[in-house]
C-alpha positions as CSV (number, residue, x, y, z in Angstrom):
1,X,0.0,0.0,0.0
2,X,2.8,2.4,0.8
3,X,4.8,1.8,-2.3
4,X,5.0,5.1,-4.2
5,X,4.1,4.8,-7.9
6,X,6.8,6.5,-10.0
7,X,5.3,9.0,-12.5
8,X,6.6,11.5,-15.0
9,X,9.0,14.1,-13.7
10,X,7.6,17.5,-12.7
11,X,9.6,20.6,-13.9
12,X,9.2,23.7,-11.8
13,X,10.2,27.2,-12.9
14,X,13.4,28.7,-11.5
15,X,12.8,31.0,-8.5
16,X,16.1,32.9,-8.4
17,X,14.9,35.6,-10.7
18,X,11.5,36.2,-9.2
19,X,10.5,34.9,-5.8
20,X,13.8,35.4,-3.9
21,X,14.4,39.0,-4.8
22,X,10.8,39.8,-4.2
23,X,11.0,38.4,-0.6
24,X,14.0,40.7,0.1
25,X,12.3,43.7,-1.3
26,X,9.2,43.0,0.7
27,X,11.0,42.7,4.0
28,X,12.9,45.9,3.2
29,X,9.7,47.7,2.4
30,X,8.1,46.6,5.7
31,X,11.3,47.5,7.7
32,X,11.7,44.0,9.2
33,X,14.8,41.8,9.2
34,X,15.2,39.3,6.3
35,X,15.9,36.6,8.9
36,X,12.2,36.4,10.1
37,X,11.5,34.4,7.0
38,X,13.3,31.3,5.6
39,X,16.7,32.0,4.1
40,X,17.3,31.9,0.4
41,X,19.4,28.8,0.8
42,X,16.5,27.0,2.7
43,X,14.0,28.0,0.0
44,X,16.3,26.8,-2.8
45,X,16.8,23.4,-1.2
46,X,13.1,23.0,-0.5
47,X,12.3,24.0,-4.1
48,X,14.9,21.7,-5.5
49,X,13.3,18.7,-3.6
50,X,9.7,19.5,-4.6
51,X,9.6,17.9,-8.0
52,X,10.7,14.5,-6.6
53,X,7.7,14.5,-4.2
54,X,5.2,16.1,-6.7
55,X,5.8,13.4,-9.4
56,X,4.6,10.8,-6.8
57,X,1.2,12.6,-6.6
58,X,-1.3,11.4,-9.2
59,X,-2.1,14.2,-11.7
60,X,-5.7,14.4,-10.7
61,X,-4.7,15.2,-7.1
62,X,-2.3,18.0,-8.1
63,X,-5.0,20.6,-7.5
64,X,-5.4,24.0,-5.9
65,X,-4.0,23.0,-2.5
66,X,-0.8,21.5,-4.1
67,X,-0.4,24.7,-6.2
68,X,-0.7,26.9,-3.0
69,X,1.8,24.7,-1.3
70,X,4.3,25.2,-4.1
71,X,3.8,29.0,-3.9
72,X,4.2,29.0,-0.2
73,X,7.4,27.0,-0.5
74,X,8.8,29.5,-3.1
75,X,8.0,32.3,-0.7
76,X,9.7,30.6,2.2
77,X,6.4,30.1,4.1
78,X,7.0,26.5,5.1
79,X,4.4,26.7,7.9
80,X,1.7,27.6,5.4
81,X,3.0,25.0,2.9
82,X,2.6,22.3,5.6
83,X,-1.0,23.3,6.2
84,X,-1.9,23.2,2.5
85,X,-0.4,19.7,1.9
86,X,-1.9,18.4,5.1
87,X,-5.4,19.6,4.1
88,X,-4.9,17.9,0.7
89,X,-3.9,14.6,2.5
90,X,-7.0,14.8,4.7
91,X,-9.3,15.4,1.8
92,X,-7.9,12.4,0.0
93,X,-8.3,10.1,3.0
94,X,-11.9,11.2,3.2
95,X,-12.3,10.3,-0.5
96,X,-10.8,6.9,0.1
97,X,-13.4,6.3,2.8
98,X,-16.2,7.3,0.4
99,X,-14.7,4.8,-2.2
100,X,-14.8,2.2,0.5
101,X,-18.5,2.7,1.0
102,X,-20.2,4.7,3.7
103,X,-22.9,2.1,4.2
104,X,-20.2,-0.5,4.8
105,X,-18.4,1.7,7.2
106,X,-21.7,2.2,9.1
107,X,-22.1,-1.5,9.4
108,X,-18.6,-2.0,10.7
109,X,-19.0,0.8,13.2
110,X,-22.5,-0.4,14.1
111,X,-23.8,3.1,13.9
112,X,-25.0,5.7,11.4
113,X,-22.2,7.0,9.2
114,X,-23.2,9.3,6.4
115,X,-21.4,12.2,4.6
116,X,-22.1,14.5,7.5
117,X,-20.5,12.1,9.9
118,X,-17.4,11.8,7.7
119,X,-17.1,15.6,7.5
120,X,-17.3,15.9,11.3
121,X,-14.5,13.5,11.9
122,X,-11.5,15.2,13.6
123,X,-8.1,14.5,11.9
124,X,-7.2,12.2,14.8
125,X,-10.4,10.1,14.6
126,X,-10.2,10.1,10.7
127,X,-6.7,8.5,10.9
128,X,-8.0,5.9,13.4
129,X,-10.9,5.0,11.1
130,X,-8.5,4.7,8.1
131,X,-6.4,2.3,10.1
132,X,-9.4,0.2,11.0
133,X,-10.5,0.1,7.4
134,X,-7.0,-0.8,6.3
135,X,-6.8,2.3,4.1
136,X,-3.5,3.0,5.8
137,X,-1.4,0.5,7.6
138,X,0.3,0.9,11.1
139,X,3.3,2.6,9.6
140,X,1.1,5.0,7.7
141,X,-0.9,5.7,10.9
142,X,2.2,6.3,12.9
143,X,3.8,8.8,10.5
144,X,0.6,10.6,9.6
145,X,-0.2,11.0,13.2
146,X,3.2,12.5,13.7
147,X,2.5,14.9,10.9
148,X,-0.9,15.8,12.5
149,X,1.0,16.8,15.7
150,X,3.5,18.8,13.7
151,X,0.8,20.5,11.7
152,X,-1.1,21.5,14.9
153,X,2.0,23.0,16.6
154,X,4.2,24.4,13.8
155,X,2.0,25.1,10.8
156,X,0.1,28.3,9.9
157,X,-3.2,26.6,11.0
158,X,-2.6,27.5,14.7
159,X,-0.3,29.8,16.6
160,X,3.0,28.2,16.2
161,X,5.4,26.9,18.8
162,X,8.4,27.6,16.6
163,X,9.5,27.4,13.0
164,X,10.5,24.5,10.6
165,X,13.4,24.5,8.2
166,X,13.5,23.1,4.6
167,X,14.5,19.5,5.7
168,X,11.7,19.3,8.3
169,X,9.2,20.5,5.7
170,X,10.4,18.0,3.0
171,X,10.1,15.1,5.5
172,X,6.5,16.3,6.3
173,X,5.7,16.5,2.6
174,X,7.2,13.1,1.9
175,X,5.0,11.4,4.6
176,X,1.8,13.1,3.4
177,X,2.5,12.0,-0.2
178,X,3.7,8.5,0.7
179,X,0.8,7.5,3.0
180,X,-2.1,9.6,1.8
181,X,-1.6,11.2,-1.7
182,X,0.9,8.9,-3.5
183,X,-1.4,5.9,-3.8
184,X,-4.8,6.7,-5.2
185,X,-6.1,3.2,-4.7
186,X,-8.0,2.1,-1.6
187,X,-9.5,-1.2,-0.5
188,X,-13.0,-1.9,-1.5
189,X,-15.4,-3.0,1.2
190,X,-17.7,-6.0,0.6
191,X,-21.3,-5.2,-0.1
192,X,-22.9,-6.9,2.9
193,X,-26.4,-7.1,1.5
194,X,-25.1,-8.7,-1.7
195,X,-22.9,-11.0,0.4
196,X,-25.9,-12.3,2.4
197,X,-28.1,-12.6,-0.6
198,X,-25.5,-14.7,-2.4
199,X,-25.1,-17.1,0.5
200,X,-28.9,-17.5,1.0
201,X,-29.5,-17.8,-2.7
202,X,-28.7,-20.8,-4.9
203,X,-25.9,-23.3,-4.3
204,X,-22.5,-21.7,-5.2
205,X,-20.8,-22.9,-8.3
206,X,-17.0,-23.0,-8.3
207,X,-16.5,-19.7,-10.0
208,X,-19.1,-17.9,-7.8
209,X,-17.4,-19.3,-4.6
210,X,-14.0,-18.2,-5.8
211,X,-15.2,-14.7,-6.5
212,X,-16.6,-14.3,-2.9
213,X,-13.5,-15.8,-1.4
214,X,-11.4,-13.3,-3.3
215,X,-13.5,-10.4,-2.1
216,X,-13.2,-11.6,1.5
217,X,-9.4,-11.8,1.1
218,X,-9.1,-8.4,-0.4
219,X,-11.2,-6.5,2.2
220,X,-9.7,-5.3,5.5
221,X,-9.2,-7.3,8.6
222,X,-12.0,-5.7,10.6
223,X,-14.7,-6.4,7.9
224,X,-13.3,-9.8,7.2
225,X,-13.7,-10.8,10.8
226,X,-17.2,-9.4,10.9
227,X,-18.3,-11.3,7.7
228,X,-16.9,-14.6,9.0
229,X,-18.6,-14.1,12.3
230,X,-21.8,-13.3,10.4
231,X,-21.5,-16.6,8.4
232,X,-21.0,-18.5,11.7
233,X,-24.2,-17.0,13.1
234,X,-26.1,-17.8,9.9
235,X,-24.9,-21.4,10.0
236,X,-26.1,-21.8,13.6
237,X,-29.5,-20.2,13.0
238,X,-32.2,-22.9,12.9
239,X,-34.1,-21.0,10.2
240,X,-31.1,-21.1,7.8
241,X,-31.6,-23.6,4.9
242,X,-29.1,-26.3,4.1
243,X,-27.9,-24.5,0.9
244,X,-26.9,-21.4,2.9
245,X,-25.1,-23.7,5.4
246,X,-23.2,-25.4,2.6
247,X,-22.3,-22.1,1.0
248,X,-21.1,-20.8,4.4
249,X,-18.8,-23.7,5.1
250,X,-17.4,-23.5,1.6
251,X,-16.5,-19.8,2.0
252,X,-14.9,-20.5,5.3
253,X,-12.9,-23.4,4.0
254,X,-11.5,-21.1,1.3
255,X,-10.6,-18.5,4.0
256,X,-9.3,-20.8,6.7
257,X,-5.7,-19.8,6.2
258,X,-6.6,-16.2,6.7
259,X,-8.3,-16.8,10.1
260,X,-6.5,-14.5,12.5
261,X,-6.2,-15.1,16.2
262,X,-8.8,-12.3,16.7
263,X,-11.2,-14.0,14.3
264,X,-10.8,-17.4,16.1
265,X,-11.3,-15.6,19.4
266,X,-14.5,-14.1,18.2
267,X,-15.8,-17.5,17.0
268,X,-15.0,-19.0,20.4
269,X,-16.7,-16.2,22.2
270,X,-19.9,-16.5,20.2
271,X,-19.8,-20.3,20.7
272,X,-19.4,-19.8,24.5
273,X,-22.4,-17.4,24.5
274,X,-24.6,-20.1,23.0
275,X,-23.7,-22.3,25.9
276,X,-24.1,-19.6,28.5
277,X,-27.6,-18.6,27.2
278,X,-28.7,-22.2,26.9
279,X,-29.2,-22.1,23.2
280,X,-28.8,-25.8,22.6
281,X,-29.7,-25.8,18.9
282,X,-27.2,-23.1,18.1
283,X,-24.6,-24.7,20.3
284,X,-24.9,-28.0,18.5
285,X,-24.8,-26.4,15.1
286,X,-21.7,-24.4,16.2
287,X,-19.9,-27.6,17.2
288,X,-20.6,-29.0,13.7
289,X,-19.2,-25.7,12.2
290,X,-16.0,-26.0,14.2
291,X,-15.7,-29.7,13.3
292,X,-16.2,-29.2,9.5
293,X,-13.5,-26.5,9.5
294,X,-11.1,-28.6,11.5
295,X,-11.1,-26.2,14.4
296,X,-12.1,-28.5,17.2
297,X,-8.7,-27.9,18.8
298,X,-9.9,-24.4,19.6
299,X,-12.6,-25.7,22.0
300,X,-12.0,-26.9,25.5
301,X,-11.8,-30.6,26.3
302,X,-15.3,-31.0,27.5
303,X,-16.6,-29.6,24.2
304,X,-14.3,-32.0,22.2
305,X,-15.5,-34.8,24.4
306,X,-19.1,-34.1,23.5
307,X,-18.3,-34.1,19.7
308,X,-16.4,-37.4,19.9
309,X,-19.0,-39.0,22.1
310,X,-21.8,-38.2,19.7
311,X,-19.8,-39.5,16.7
312,X,-18.9,-42.7,18.6
313,X,-22.5,-43.3,19.7
314,X,-23.8,-42.9,16.1
315,X,-21.1,-45.2,14.7
316,X,-21.8,-47.9,17.3
317,X,-25.5,-47.7,16.7
318,X,-25.0,-48.2,13.0
319,X,-22.5,-51.0,13.6
320,X,-25.0,-52.9,15.7
321,X,-27.9,-52.2,13.3
322,X,-29.3,-53.9,10.2
323,X,-27.0,-53.7,7.1
324,X,-24.1,-52.4,9.1
325,X,-21.6,-53.7,6.5
326,X,-23.1,-51.2,4.0
327,X,-23.9,-48.3,6.4
328,X,-20.8,-47.9,8.5
329,X,-18.5,-46.1,6.0
330,X,-19.8,-42.5,6.3
331,X,-19.8,-42.7,10.1
332,X,-16.3,-44.2,10.1
333,X,-15.1,-41.5,7.8
334,X,-16.4,-38.8,10.1
335,X,-14.7,-40.3,13.1
336,X,-11.4,-40.5,11.2
337,X,-11.7,-36.8,10.2
338,X,-12.3,-35.9,13.8
339,X,-9.4,-37.9,15.1
340,X,-7.0,-36.2,12.7
341,X,-7.9,-32.7,14.0
342,X,-6.0,-33.2,17.2
343,X,-5.5,-35.5,20.2
344,X,-8.6,-37.4,21.3
345,X,-9.6,-36.1,24.8
346,X,-8.4,-38.5,27.5
347,X,-12.0,-38.7,29.0
348,X,-13.2,-40.4,25.8
349,X,-10.1,-42.4,24.8
350,X,-11.3,-45.8,26.2
351,X,-14.6,-45.5,24.4
352,X,-12.9,-44.3,21.3
353,X,-10.4,-47.2,21.2
354,X,-13.0,-49.8,22.0
355,X,-15.5,-48.6,19.4
356,X,-12.9,-48.4,16.6
357,X,-11.4,-51.8,17.4
358,X,-14.7,-53.6,17.6
359,X,-15.9,-52.0,14.4
360,X,-12.6,-52.9,12.6
361,X,-12.6,-56.6,13.6
362,X,-16.4,-57.0,12.9
363,X,-18.8,-59.3,14.8
364,X,-17.7,-62.7,13.6
365,X,-19.9,-62.6,10.5
366,X,-17.7,-60.2,8.6
367,X,-16.5,-56.6,8.5
368,X,-17.6,-53.3,6.8
369,X,-15.0,-53.4,4.0
370,X,-15.8,-49.9,2.8
371,X,-15.0,-48.5,6.3
372,X,-11.7,-50.4,6.8
373,X,-9.5,-47.7,5.2
374,X,-10.7,-45.2,7.8
375,X,-10.4,-47.6,10.7
376,X,-6.8,-48.4,9.5
377,X,-6.0,-44.8,9.4
378,X,-7.1,-44.4,13.0
379,X,-5.1,-47.5,14.0
380,X,-2.0,-46.0,12.4
381,X,-2.4,-42.8,14.4
382,X,-3.1,-44.3,17.8
383,X,-1.0,-42.7,20.5
384,X,1.1,-44.8,22.9
385,X,-1.7,-44.3,25.6
386,X,-4.3,-45.5,23.1
387,X,-2.2,-48.5,22.1
388,X,-1.9,-49.4,25.8
389,X,-5.7,-49.1,26.2
390,X,-6.2,-51.2,23.1
391,X,-4.3,-54.2,24.4
392,X,-5.7,-54.0,27.9
393,X,-9.2,-54.1,26.4
394,X,-8.3,-56.9,24.1
395,X,-6.8,-59.0,26.9
396,X,-9.8,-58.5,29.2
397,X,-12.6,-61.1,28.5
398,X,-15.2,-59.0,30.2
399,X,-15.0,-56.2,27.5
400,X,-16.8,-56.4,24.2
401,X,-13.5,-56.4,22.3
402,X,-12.1,-59.2,24.5
403,X,-15.3,-61.3,24.1
404,X,-15.2,-61.0,20.3
405,X,-11.5,-61.9,20.1
406,X,-12.1,-65.0,22.4
407,X,-15.2,-66.3,20.5
408,X,-14.3,-65.6,16.8
409,X,-11.3,-66.7,14.7
410,X,-12.3,-64.1,12.1
411,X,-12.2,-61.4,14.7
412,X,-8.8,-62.5,15.8
413,X,-7.6,-62.5,12.2
414,X,-8.8,-59.0,11.5
415,X,-7.4,-57.8,14.8
416,X,-3.9,-59.1,13.9
417,X,-4.2,-57.4,10.5
418,X,-5.1,-54.1,12.2
419,X,-2.4,-54.1,14.8
420,X,0.3,-54.8,12.2
421,X,-0.4,-51.2,11.2
422,X,0.9,-50.0,14.6
423,X,4.6,-49.0,14.9
424,X,6.2,-51.5,17.3
425,X,8.3,-48.6,18.7
426,X,5.1,-46.9,19.9
427,X,3.9,-49.9,21.9
428,X,4.3,-49.1,25.7
429,X,6.4,-51.5,27.8
430,X,3.4,-52.2,30.0
431,X,1.6,-54.0,27.2
432,X,4.6,-55.3,25.3
433,X,3.8,-58.9,26.3
434,X,0.1,-58.7,25.2
435,X,1.3,-57.2,21.9
436,X,3.8,-60.0,21.3
437,X,1.1,-62.6,22.2
438,X,-1.3,-61.3,19.6
439,X,1.4,-60.9,17.0
440,X,2.8,-64.4,17.7
C-alpha cells in the first residue's frame, strides 16, 4: 500500500529571478529583518526537492492546494505549505473512505455513518478510522499521526510553537505524499447485502465461490472478521436452509488460512455465549461448524469430548444395526476426520479405542469393508496411551473387544491385520507382552 508509484518528472520554474528578490524587497519595504523568513538557501533546497515529491502525486490530485503549497514554499512560508499539503492529504483520506463505501463503514462501526459524519471527523479520529478500514497500515498511521501533531503545533493553522526548516518540511511532505496522496487506490469493502443474498441464494458454483472468497481476502481485517462471524451466526441459525449452510462452510474453507487469532477468538466467544444462554440448537450447530473447518482444537476438552462421544455413539448404533456392513462407511469417515484434527480427549479415549477396534474386527460374520480404510487410518495414528488401552481391552474377556476376540477366529484375524499397522516402537512397555502374544 505504501509503495510510491513512479510517475513522470515535474519541472518547476526557477525562482532565483522572481521569488527570492521579491522576498528581500518585501522585508525591506516593511522594515523587518530578512531573517524572520526562511533564508534563500533553505528556500532553494526545498524548491529543489519539490519535483521528486510532486511526481509521486497522481495528476488528478495536483489541485489547488498543491499549487498553493508550491507558492508557499517558493515564498519561504514552510508553515503555510505544511497546512496546504496536510489539508490535501485529509481530503484524499476522506475520499478513500467514500470509495470504500459509507454504508459498509456504518455496518462496521455499528452506527450511522453518512457524509455529515465523515465531514465531522477530527483529523485524529479520521486517521484511526482509516487504520481500522486498512486504508492506511500501522506505519502510515504512525507517521501521519506525527504529521498531524507537527501540523497542529508548527503550521500556519494555529499559533506556532516555533519554525520549521526546509528539511523538516520536506520530511513532512514526503509522509503526506507516501501515505495519503501517493497511492490513489483504496481497499473496496464487501457489499454486505449482496454477500448475504448470495449465501442465501442458490448453491454456489465453483466460480461464484472463488469470487466471494477473493472479495473476502481483499477486504480489510475488521470487515473480514465481521463477515466470517456473520457466516458462523447464519450457520447456527435454525431458520437457515441447508444450501446457505453449505455455502457458508465452503466460503470459510476457502478462508481458513486467513483466520487471524482475533477471528478465532470471536468465534469461540460466540460459541461460548450459546452455551451460557442455553441455546442448545445453536450450540450443537456451532460444534458442527468447528468440526467441519477442522477447528475443534480451539474448543475446551469438554466440548471436544461431546463431539467425539456423539460420533462414537452414532457409529456404534449403525455398527449394531441392520445392514451395518453397508452403512458404516460415512460414520467411520467422520470419526477418522475428527481424530485427525487433534488429540482425542483423555476422557473419551477408552470408548474411542474400544469402538474403533470392535468395528474394525467385525462381529464374527464379517466386516464393513468400505470402512476399513478409515479404521486403518485411526489405528496408524493411535497414541502410545491409546495403544496401551487397546491391548488392555483386548486381553480382558469382560470387555466387548475381549469377548469378540475370544469367540471368533475371524475377529482375531482382522485384529492381527489391524495391529500390524501400529509402529512397534510406539507400543508401551506395560503391554509389550500382550502385543507379542497377539502378533505371535
